[in-house]
Structures are given as C-alpha cells and as structure tokens.
N, C-alpha and C positions, 0 to 999 in steps of 0.2 A: 455645288460649286464652292471653291475656297478662294474666290477672287478678292482683290483689294481695290478700293476706289483710288482715284487720283489723290484724294485728300489723305487717305490712310497711308499710301505709299510715301507721300511728302512728309508725313509725320515721322516716318521711319528713316527719312533721309535718302529715299530711293528716287533717283531721277529717271522717270519713265521716258519712253521714246516720244510720247506726246508732249511732255513738259520740255524735253530737250528741243523739240521743234519749235514750240511756242517761244522759248527763250531766245533762240536764234533769230526768229522772224521779228521779234519785238526788241532785239538788241538789249536783252536783259541778262545779267549773270544768272546762271542756273541756280546757284545757292540762294540768291535773293528771291527769285521767283518761287523756289521751293518753300520758303518761309511764308509767302503770301498764300500759296495753295494750302499749306498746312493749317493756316489760321482761318481760312474761308474767305479771305479778302479777294482772292482770285479763284475762278472756277475754270476747269477745262472739261466741258461736257464731252464725254467720250464713252458711249456704251461699248462694252467689250465685244458686242456682236456687230458693230458697225464697221465693217472691214474697209469700206471705201472712204472713210472719214479723213478729211484734212483737219487736224486739231487746231483749235483757236483758244486763246485765253480771254476771259472776260473779267474785268475788275480794275481796281485802282492802279494808275500808272501805265496801263496798257492802252492801245488804240481803242477808241470807241467802236464797237461792232454794231451791225444792223441785222435785223431779221425781216424776212419776207413772208407774209401770210398767203396761203393759197389753199385750194381744196375744192371738193365737189359739194354742191348744194342740191337740194331737191328740185330747184327751178333751173339749174344750169349743170347738166350732166355731160361733161365733155372731158374725158380723161386725157385725150391727146392735147387739148388746149392747156390743161394744167401742167403737163410735162413740158410744153413749150415755155411756160412761165418759169419752170425750174431751170431750164437752160439759160433763159434770159437773166435770171437772178444770179447765176454763177458767172455769167459773162461780165456783169457789172460789179462783181465783187461782194455780193451779199454773203456774209459768213454763216448765216443760219436761215433755215426754211421751216416754217411751221405748217404742218398739214392739218387744216381745220375741217376736213371733210366730215360731213354729217349725214351722208345719204349714199346708198348704193354699195358698191364693192370697195369699201374703204380699206379693207385689209390688203386686197390685191394692189391697190394704188400705193399704199404706204410701203409695202414690201419692195415694190419696184423702185420707189423713191429712195429707200435706204440702200438698195443694192447698187444704184447708179450714181447717187449724188455724193459729192465730197463735203457738202455743207453739213453743219450740225443740224440734226433733224429734231424738231419738237412737235408735240401733240397736246391735245386737251382730252384725256381719256373719257371724261364724262360726256362729251359730244357723241362719242361712238357707242356708249353703253346701250342706248335705246335700240339702235339698228343692229348692234351685235347680238343682242338677246331677243330682238323683235318683241319687246314688252312695252307696255305703257310705262311712263315715268313712275307713277305711284307704285307699280308692281315690282320695281327693281329692289333687290336686297343688298345688304352690305357686301355680301360675298360677290354679287354681280359687279359692283363698283371695283372691288379689289381684283377680280378676275380680268377685267378689261385692262387695268394697269399692268398686270402681269403679262398679258398678251402683247401689249405695246412694248414692254421691256424686252421680252423674248425676241421680238422682231428687230430690235436694234435701235430704238428711239433714244436719242441722247439726252433730251431734257423734256420734262412734262410739266404743264401747268396744272397744278392741283390747288383748288380753292379750299384749303383746309382752315383758313382763318375766319370764315364766316360761321362761327358757332352760334348756338342759340342766344348767347349773351349779346354778341354783336348784332344779330338779327333783331333782337328786341330793341336795341338802341336805334337801329334803322327805322323800325316801325314807330317808335315813340317820337323821334325827331322829325320825321317826314322829309320828303325831298321833291324837287320839281320833276326829276327824271327817274326816280326810284332806282332800280338796279339795272344797269345797262350791260353788264358782263353776261354773255350768253351762258357760260358755265355757272356763274354765280346765281343767275336767275333760276336755272334748272335745279340746283341744289337747294336754294331757298324754297322753291315750289315743292320739292320732295319733302323737305323738313316740315313745311306747313301742312301738307296733305297727310303725312304719316305720323306727325307728332314726335318724330325721332330727332336725335342730334345729328349733325353733319357727319356722315360715315367716315370721311377722311380725317376729321378732327377726333372723333371718338376712337377710331381704330388706327391712329397715326403710327403707332409702333409697328403694326403689321404692314402698313404701307411702306415704312422705311426699310423693313426687311427685304421687300421686293426690290426697291430702288438700290439698296446697297449691293444686292447680289449681282446686278448687272452694271453697276456704276452709272445709274441714271441720275442726272442732276434734277433736283426738285425745284421748279419755278413756282414759288408760293404766290398764287394768283390773288389779285386784289378784286374780289367779288364786289366790294363796295366802292370801287373807284368812281369818281364823279363823272356823270354823263352830260353835264352842262357846267358852265362856269359858276352858275348859281349854287351848285352843290359842292364845290371844291372845299377841301380842308374842313369838312363838317365832322360832327361827333362820330358818325358811323364809319367814315373813312379812317379816322384816327384810332377808333376802338379796334378795328380789324388790324391795323398796322401794329398796334401794341401786341396783339395776339400772334401776329406773324413773327415778331421779334422773338417771342418765346419758342415758337415752332422752329425757328432758325437754329437756336441753340440746341434744341432736342435732336435735330437732324445732324448737326455737327458732332454731337456726342456719339452718334452711330456711324460717323465717318461718311455721311452723305453730303455731297456738295449742294449748295443752295444759291439760287437766284431769288431776288425779291422783286415782285412786279409793282409798278406804281401808276399814278394817274395818267390819264384820262383827259378830262377837260379842266383847264385851270388858267386863270388870268396871269399875265406875265409877272406881276409883282409878288405872286405867291410861290413861284416855282423854286427859287433859290432856297427859301426856308423849308419847303417840302423835301428837297434833296438832303439837306442837313438833318432834318427830322428823321428821315428813313435811315440814314447812316448811323444816327445815334441810337434809335430804337431797335435797329436790326443789326447792330454790332459790326458795322462796316461791310456787311454782305453786299455783293455786287447788285446794282439796281438796274432794273429792266423797265423802261417806260414806254407807254403807248402815247406818243406825242411828247408832251401834252399839247392838246389843241388850245390855242390861246383866245379863240373867239368862236362863237357858235353860228355866225351869220354867213359862212362861206361854203355851202354845199357845192361840190364841183371843183373846189379849190382847197380842200382840206389837207392835201399834201403840203401846201404852203403854210397853213396855220399850224400844222404839225411840225414842219421843219423849223419854224420860228421857235416853238416851244422846246423842240428836241435840242436845238443848239444851246438854248439857255440852260436846259436841264443838264446836258452833258458837260457844259463848261462849269457847272456847279456840283458835279460829282456823279451824275448818272453814267453808267458804263455800257449800256446796251439799249439801242433804239429799235422799237418796232415800227416799221414803215407804215405810212398811211397813204392811200392812193386818192386820186381825184374822185373815185367812185364811192369813197367812204360815206356811209349813211344812205346810199342811193341804189347800188346794185353790186353784183359780183364784178370785180375788176377784170378788164380784158388786158391783152398784152401791152397795149399802149399805156393803160393806167398803171400797170405794174412797173413799167419802165420809169414813168414820171415819179412814182412813189419811191422807187429805189434811188434815183438820182437826187431827189430832194433830201432823203435821209442821209445819203452819203455826203452831201454838202454840209448838212447839219453836223454830222459826226466829225468830219474833217475840220470844220471851223472850230468846233469845241476842242479838238485835240491841239490845235494851234494855241488856243487860249490857255489850255491846261499845261502847255509845255511838254507834251508827250514827245519822247525821243524820236527824232527824224520827221516830225509832222510838217515842218516848214520846208523840207527838202524839195518836194515836188513843186511847191509854189515858187521857190527860187529858180528851179530849172525852167519852168514855163516862162517866167519873167525874163530870163536870159534869152530864150528863144524869141520872145516878143521884141526885146531890144535889138536883136539881130534881124528882125523881120523874117524869121525862118518859119514860114507857114507850115511846111510838112512836119517840123518838130513840134510846133504849137499843137497841131492836130493829134500828133502821137502822144503828147503829154496831157491832153485834155481828158477830163472825166468821161465825156461822151464825144470822142473825136469825130465820129461819123456825123453827128449833128453840127458840130463846129465847122467841119469842112463843107457840109451842104449849105450852111448859111453863107459862108464866104463865097462859094461858087454860084449861089443863086443871083448875086448881083456883082459880077466880077469887075474890078477896077481897070482903068486903062493901063495904069502902072501896077504890075503885079507885086511890087515891093510895098504896097500899102493896101488899104481896103477902100471900098466905095464910099465910106462915110466921109473921109478926109481927103482922099486922093493925094495929090502932090503937096497938100498942106498938112500932111501927117506930121505930128509933132516928133514922133520917133525918127522918121526919115530926115526931118530938118536938123535935129540934134546930131544924128549920126554924121550927116554931111558936114555940118559946120565944125564939129569937133575933130573931124578928119582933115580939116583945112581946106574943104571944098566950098565953093559958093552954093547958095541955095537959089536955084532958078525955078520959078513956078510956071514958066511958059515955054520951057524947052521941049 
C-alpha cells in the first residue's frame, strides 16, 4: 500500500475529506486545522479501512471528546449486551469506543463493531495476544505481539493503546521506588510480567520502528499507554510515572518523524491539586501532543460512585489542557458495567467535557447553555427536554411529580421565581391563590 496518514497529507497541504468534515463541525478554518494536524497537536484517528467512520478531531482548541470502554471478559460473555452498549454510546454522543475484549471470539466482535459503528474504534492489542495465539504469556514472541497489531490494523481499528514507554529503565525505577498499588494498567502489567519472565526488553519499545511501519500503513493513531499510571492517589506524580512520561515524549517525536499520529495517555488516580501541573507537564514533555486521560479519579474512597470522582478530575484535567476523556462507570473497580452503568459513565464524562470546553473558551461551547436557559426563562418544558443532555430522564423526573400549574414544577409551584418575574415584567399582577 502507498497510503498517507492524515498527518502526512496535512504536511503536504492536502485537505482530506476527514479534515474538511472536522473543520466544518468544529467551526475551524481548514488551513488553521491543517497546521495543527501537521504538527501533531491535533489527531484525526481514521484507519483507511474503517468505512463507516464519522471522523473527529482530538486536540488543542477543539471540543473535548470522550471514549467509552466495553468488551467481552471471561466472566461475562454476552456479545448482544456489548452491542447494546455500542448503540447507547452512539446515542449519547460518545466519539470513541474502545473494545477491551480479552476472551472468546474477540475478532468476530471487533469486525462487527468496526463494520457498524461510526465512532472511532480503539483497542489494546496486547489484551488479545494470549487468546489470539492460545499461548501462555511467557511463550509469546516479539513477532506474536507485532502480528496482533497488524491484525487489528487490517480490521480497521482507528487507534491502539500501545504501552511502549515501560522499557526496562522505567521498570527498574518502578521496582526501586515501590508503590502502594504497583501497576494497575492491565496492558502494562502483562508487558511488565512478560519482561520479568523472559528477561527481554519491552517488544513494543525495542521494535518500535517495526510497529510504526504497521501503523503508518493503515493510518492507525498510536495511543501511547501509560503503563505506570497511578492506581491510587498515594502513587500519583511519582518517579515511575514521570520516567515513563519522559520516554513517551521521545516516542512521540519518533512516531511523528514517521508520519504516525499520536495520542498520549495520562493518569489514573490523582488528588485535585496535582492535576493542573500534570496536564502542563505532559504538554511540555510530549510536545503538545493530544492528551487522553482516564479520570483522573480524585479520591479512592467511592467504589460505586467512581463516575463522579472521575468526572470531577476529568473536568479539571480538560480545563487545564487534556483533550480526550476516557469515561469511568459506577462499576469501576467492581465488575463489568451493565447498560445502566455505561449510561451513567457517559453522561458524567459528557458533563465534564462540556464544562471544560466552556472554561477553555472552545468555539460554540456556550451556545447550548444559552438556548436551554432561554427555554427555562420561557418555561418551555418540551424545549427544555429537547435541549437536555438526557432529555428522557429530565422529562421522567418532571412527570413523576407533576405540578398543579404546568407552567412551573412541583418544587416551587406558583411561587416559581421564573413565573413571578415573567408576570411582573409583563405588567401583570402576581396572584398566588388564583
């Protein structure tokens, strides 16, 4: 194949159909967006084989995007349920879906997902390696790891999490410094275990150029995974996390040199007062590459409510420069999320992303807030529900305790401040007992 990536096209001044669509939807001039894609500050994950894709841009100055994780596990094998989650994710506007399946017919599920979904599709190939080859972890070869990456690329995956930054040097720092929660990244833990059992270097680090050849061929965006992300607030911003981030910065430049688009993944668990500094540190060390964060979760005490702890951290992170939020559901740390959990996680992340976009001054971010406030002033309930992030839930709440006067709600009734002000400013009396 003699294809060129979105980055390579931008460097040649070529406006691809994907870039043109992103520019239109983000209200950006095409030439300005072209420069950001060429420099790596914006990515448009768009595998040349993902024909159903609706392209999105991720990076500085654009709307904050969100990702939804789903997939099959050994304890929960229900392909129909996972596809329902895909439909739900698209209904509520998730721009990306990561298939984290690690058991069963992962290839069949992934191919169906890519064929039917317009969202950007991501994977973590190392999850699939064991099942793909039906080998124990220790028995996997370098070629096995690369072959799984190629398989995912050929199927049409738009971005892949590759934990290339946890080389032997970073691993030694992790072992020397010690941690409360050790390594909580699933992919990172598998690679660390493989390195320890075989005595070899991380295959994705040692053979990074071969990896980039595959990604460039299909225009797969590499999402440089943070294997050493903190898994508790006690571990945040430690030497291991920063050592890996420094290496990721170097890997970012190497990918750009090959025309491969890059996302950089970030923490994890982190107290609120550290988040802003971490965002700035990533942008500095990784040359303003788009930043993709899991949370951060700002406290460790809320199992069952981690979509809230994540949304708090996500809003702070995005308002300080993060570009892409990975949702967290109420089931985080507890079980595979069901449909209800997925919805709660999506809504929490969408709120965080939108709140951050307002704070960052993203073009058009305040428009929907203005429109719903106009509807509220006019007590136009159908329009309020229509403009709500989750209009079905808003309407159900309103209808569950209907007011006597349908121009207000049951909390205030005829003492509704909006109703009072509308009447008095229109020159009418305010009568509470009429």
